[in-house]
MARMI-426258 format. One record per residue (C-alpha): y negated, z, x negated. Coordinates in steps of 0.02 Angstrom, whole numbers, padded with zeros to 5 digits, always signed. Layout:
// MARMI-426258
YZX/...
//
This chain:
// MARMI-426258
+01625-01657-00376/+01539-01503-00446/+01435-01403-00320/+01266-01346-00383/+01238-01160-00403/+01115-01084-00280/+01009-00929-00309/+01039-00782-00192/+00956-00611-00192/+01062-00468-00124/+00980-00304-00076/+01061-00133-00050/+01246-00168-00087/+01372-00073+00018/+01520+00026-00047/+01626-00131-00042/+01480-00242-00091/+01558-00288-00258/+01701-00375-00170/+01579-00481-00072/+01473-00519-00224/+01625-00573-00325/+01675-00695-00188/+01498-00763-00177/+01502-00798-00364/+01664-00894-00343/+01581-01001-00207/+01439-01058-00321/+01307-00930-00276/+01206-00862-00421/+01190-00683-00361/+01049-00564-00410/+01078-00386-00350/+00939-00259-00313/+00971-00079-00266/+00792-00034-00218/+00624-00113-00179/+00564-00104-00358/+00712-00207-00417/+00683-00330-00275/+00504-00352-00333/+00556-00385-00513/+00679-00518-00456/+00561-00603-00333/+00428-00644-00460/+00550-00692-00597/+00661-00809-00493/+00644-00925-00345/+00745-00880-00190/+00756-00964-00021/+00898-00854+00044/+00923-00666+00041/+01066-00555+00096/+01027-00379+00155/+01190-00279+00149/+01139-00143+00268/+01216+00021+00317/+01046+00102+00340/+01000+00033+00509/+01144+00087+00621/+01305+00185+00641/+01377+00352+00591/+01411+00295+00412/+01229+00257+00374/+01152+00300+00207/+01000+00361+00303/+00995+00546+00257/+00840+00529+00149/+00745+00413+00266/+00638+00443+00420/+00625+00303+00547/+00447+00262+00492/+00492+00262+00307/+00636+00143+00344/+00526+00026+00445/+00396+00028+00307/+00530-00019+00182/+00594-00160+00293/+00416-00224+00316/+00390-00227+00128/+00557-00312+00100/+00547-00449+00230/+00361-00488+00240/+00321-00590+00087/+00226-00746+00039/+00390-00837+00012/+00480-00876+00176/+00651-00818+00120/+00785-00834+00253/+00863-00661+00258/+01038-00631+00325/+01075-00455+00388/+01253-00402+00346/+01321-00245+00429/+01486-00151+00446/+01585-00191+00603/+01585-00003+00633/+01395-00001+00645/+01357+00015+00830/+01229+00150+00870/+01050+00111+00815/+00962+00252+00725/+00786+00193+00765/+00735+00239+00944/+00673+00090+01045/+00707-00023+00896/+00888-00077+00903/+00981-00189+00783/+00952-00348+00883/+00764-00318+00885/+00767-00285+00699/+00859-00448+00666/+00749-00548+00786/+00591-00484+00702/+00638-00500+00520/+00797-00602+00492/+00859-00780+00501/+01030-00722+00561/+01155-00579+00553/+01340-00565+00517/+01476-00432+00526/+01548-00401+00354/+01732-00398+00314/+01846-00442+00168/+01851-00620+00236/+01677-00689+00205/+01697-00863+00281/+01569-00828+00417/+01448-00757+00289/+01466-00911+00180/+01430-01025+00328/+01275-00925+00376/+01210-00922+00198/+01238-01109+00181/+01142-01144+00342/+00999-01029+00290/+00988-01114+00120/+00991-01291+00191/+00862-01254+00327/+00741-01176+00205/+00766-01317+00082/+00717-01441+00217/+00572-01344+00291/+00490-01275+00134/+00374-01394+00039/+00385-01377-00150/+00202-01329-00166/+00229-01178-00053/+00367-01104-00160/+00255-00972-00237/+00295-00798-00297/+00322-00658-00172/+00240-00488-00169/+00287-00344-00055/+00138-00284+00047/+00100-00179+00199/-00065-00177+00295/-00122-00312+00173/-00104-00190+00027/+00014-00236-00114/+00134-00109-00187/+00307-00035-00167/+00305+00121-00274/+00353+00285-00191/+00170+00334-00183/+00125+00175-00090/+00272+00184+00030/+00213+00359+00073/+00034+00295+00095/+00094+00156+00212/+00193+00282+00314/+00037+00391+00334/-00067+00238+00382/+00055+00198+00522/+00025+00371+00596/-00161+00384+00565/-00196+00212+00640/-00124+00269+00807/-00244+00415+00822/-00428+00406+00871/-00509+00544+00769/-00610+00551+00609/-00526+00508+00444/-00577+00555+00267/-00511+00440+00129/-00519+00516-00044/-00479+00429-00207/-00548+00368-00372/-00660+00216-00385/-00561+00054-00371/-00409+00125-00282/-00431+00025-00122/-00515+00148-00004/-00602+00006+00088/-00436-00084+00109/-00364+00074+00185/-00511+00090+00304/-00489-00091+00358/-00302-00062+00383/-00334+00089+00494/-00460-00005+00601/-00359-00166+00614/-00205-00072+00673/-00295+00043+00794/-00338+00029+00978/-00516-00015+00925/-00467-00171+00827/-00549-00284+00957/-00718-00206+00920/-00822-00213+00761/-00790-00120+00599/-00964-00081+00530/-00978-00019+00351/-01119+00060+00255/-01121+00122+00075/-01210+00289+00086/-01258+00283-00097/-01332+00109-00094/-01495+00151-00004/-01643+00260-00055/-01643+00425+00038/-01798+00377+00137/-01712+00219+00204/-01536+00280+00240/-01586+00360+00406/-01661+00196+00468/-01503+00103+00416/-01390+00226+00506/-01491+00262+00664/-01608+00113+00680/-01790+00121+00736/-01908+00068+00873/-02048-00058+00852/-02201+00027+00778/-02105+00182+00723/-02184+00167+00551/-02287+00046+00449/-02191-00116+00435/-02080-00085+00588/-02130-00245+00676/-01977-00253+00786/-01840-00141+00853/-01691-00125+00736/-01515-00073+00788/-01438+00046+00662/-01262+00038+00589/-01197+00177+00702/-01255+00089+00860/-01190-00079+00796/-01015-00006+00787/-01013+00036+00973/-00833+00037+01034/-00764+00008+00860/-00761+00096+00692/-00900+00159+00580/-00850+00160+00396/-00957+00276+00291/-00916+00226+00113/-00960+00347-00029/-01004+00483+00095/-01019+00604-00050/-01178+00514-00104/-01265+00542+00064/-01427+00639+00032/-01414+00821+00085/-01560+00809+00205/-01476+00665+00298/-01311+00757+00315/-01379+00864+00458/-01424+00707+00557/-01249+00638+00535/-01173+00805+00583/-01278+00811+00742/-01214+00638+00789/-01034+00688+00759/-01056+00842+00867/-01136+00764+01022/-01099+00577+00995/-01277+00524+01035/-01416+00456+00928/-01603+00431+00939/-01682+00285+00849/-01828+00329+00736/-01985+00328+00842/-01885+00336+01002/-01852+00474+01128/-01702+00405+01222/-01530+00476+01181/-01404+00335+01163/-01220+00377+01190/-01108+00308+01054/-00920+00284+01061/-00855+00252+00885/-00719+00312+00770/-00785+00374+00604/-00695+00340+00440/-00773+00409+00282/-00725+00376+00101/-00774+00457-00062/-00730+00464-00246/-00819+00633-00256/-00723+00796-00240/-00803+00854-00078/-00727+01027-00087/-00813+01052-00255/-00972+00977-00184/-00967+01104-00043/-00948+01245-00169/-01092+01173-00271/-01203+01166-00118/-01227+00977-00123/-01121+00939+00031/-01122+01030+00198/-00962+01125+00235/-00975+01097+00423/-00994+00908+00396/-00844+00908+00279/-00731+00983+00410/-00797+00865+00543/-00752+00715+00436/-00580+00768+00374/-00487+00790+00539/-00360+00671+00461/-00353+00648+00273/-00283+00511+00161/-00280+00505-00028/-00270+00337-00116/-00166+00354-00276/-00238+00303-00444/-00159+00153-00529/-00098+00256-00677/+00011+00354-00555/+00083+00192-00486/+00161+00129-00646/+00298+00033-00556/+00162-00067-00466/+00061-00116-00619/+00166-00265-00674/+00181-00320-00492/-00008-00319-00469/-00036-00403-00637/+00072-00551-00587/-00005-00556-00414/-00181-00573-00483/-00123-00690-00621/-00050-00812-00494/-00197-00792-00377/-00328-00831-00508/-00224-00964-00598/-00209-01062-00437/-00399-01088-00431/-00407-01198-00587/-00317-01275-00735/-00285-01144-00869/-00176-01137-01024/-00088-00973-00992/+00073-00969-00891/+00106-00781-00895/+00109-00626-01005/+00199-00594-01167/+00303-00435-01185/+00169-00343-01285/+00035-00374-01155/+00150-00316-01014/+00188-00157-01112/+00002-00130-01138/-00037-00157-00954/+00094-00031-00899/+00038+00100-01026/-00149+00084-01006/-00250+00225-00925/-00343+00113-00798/-00499+00219-00767/-00562+00081-00651/-00394+00068-00562/-00345-00091-00468/-00521-00162-00471/-00522-00151-00661/-00349-00229-00674/-00405-00374-00566/-00558-00406-00674/-00460-00392-00837/-00333-00521-00778/-00466-00643-00719/-00563-00627-00883/-00405-00657-00985/-00352-00810-00885/-00521-00895-00901/-00546-00866-01088/-00370-00866-01161/-00311-01012-01269/-00131-00947-01275/+00019-01002-01174/+00060-00819-01138/-00078-00689-01124/-00084-00570-01272/-00155-00393-01292/-00306-00471-01377/-00336-00580-01223/-00334-00424-01114/-00455-00332-01227/-00378-00161-01196/-00320-00110-01371/-00443+00032-01398/-00407+00118-01234/-00221+00094-01262/-00232+00184-01431/-00318+00330-01345/-00182+00338-01216/-00036+00342-01337/-00095+00514-01390/-00067+00573-01211/+00102+00494-01181/+00203+00656-01184/+00093+00742-01055/+00083+00591-00942/+00268+00557-00961/+00305+00733-00901/+00187+00709-00754/+00279+00551-00703/+00448+00639-00717/+00387+00792-00621/+00321+00684-00480/+00482+00584-00470/+00589+00741-00462/+00478+00822-00330/+00481+00665-00223/+00670+00653-00239/+00698+00835-00192/+00581+00825-00042/+00665+00667+00020/+00837+00744-00002/+00790+00901+00096/+00685+00812+00228/+00527+00897+00163/+00601+01073+00164/+00498+01166+00034/+00618+01311+00011/+00771+01201-00015/+00673+01082-00128/+00616+01226-00238/+00795+01289-00248/+00857+01118-00301/+00723+01107-00435/+00759+01283-00497/+00583+01347-00468/+00497+01462-00343/+00412+01402-00185/+00245+01454-00259/+00277+01349-00414/+00325+01200-00308/+00167+01216-00204/+00066+01227-00364/+00145+01068-00434/+00123+00977-00269/-00061+01021-00271/-00076+00970-00455/+00000+00798-00423/-00082+00773-00251/+00085+00779-00161/+00040+00859+00004/+00084+00835+00187/+00219+00707+00148/+00295+00612+00294/+00478+00579+00251/
//
């Protein structure tokens, strides 16, 4: 009797991984190999897997391939790999020589308990591995309803992405969330600054208290003070009752000041005074009210330039940016564009009956080479529009409606291609040297000053490798 072939995704093959893979093929496993997270992502949304094999020599032992990883970067990678919408049963395969854990207070058994279905010690004889894989496949086949076998997308803090820029962002979020000081989030419109603010709050010690948000540019300048600080009954015409302001409403939790760069200049002094003494007075009141909140601010405006232009207070700027995070633009996350396109396609397609089942090759090329001035928010809206209106089985460039912008971008391909290459080389050198600027510059064949200039140009600063 012929045994049916079963799909298996294998991540991070070891030096002798080819021997194992060859034997798996002989035993009727259809093996798909990925060497990094980007390749994993490509495979996960193109094929259905219920079992995965993680051939690991990163997590323990003297022979680890861990030189270019910090503990937090490794844990971020593992989180992205194992936490997906598809409940894949992962088997952790390690060398028998792997004994000493490299992650303090996070040994191999904890790693396996948290993320994996099972583990096995690898050797030339793979009988035990075959048994474990068979069990993992059969259990998942029994437990997983067909309707739940949907595509998988790597995410961390509820944010989707696995490009080097996003892995670095996730690593910074892990650190920033643990602190209890002000944070300034900078980034273009549509890059997910509010998602980042939510991630910081939800993973902080204040997560049990409210996150209160206010868009500083959404209110007229004569109303923003009342929204922030509240007012007493009778404070002005129309104040028929006492109103608690947004700052006071966030007591114990987090105050999110979105688009802080749009806060009127005359109101900036009131906010600065609150940040300095942590008390407020409602409009029309005389009592000082002590407030215990963490402040997170976000802006698409270049606040340094605004300070120089005299439209934003320098002292307020430094009060807000004790910790700083920059959300990368979508055009700098090219390896995430196709991933996000399929994520939103499947999300919106699931809400109704539509003709399209995916993207054709031309539309995928267009998506990955488009400028995306509106970033992820624009991508989301483009996909939803195309799904609803398209009459094609596969979405075409015409369905996406991006041709004109794409033509403009092709004239910039050389410059942008160089930027992508420069960033990749800088990231690689910094990882290789554990963020040593002098050694990185030497590897790249440039001076330290030139490297600092390029890091500033491409917003590569304060990396946490």
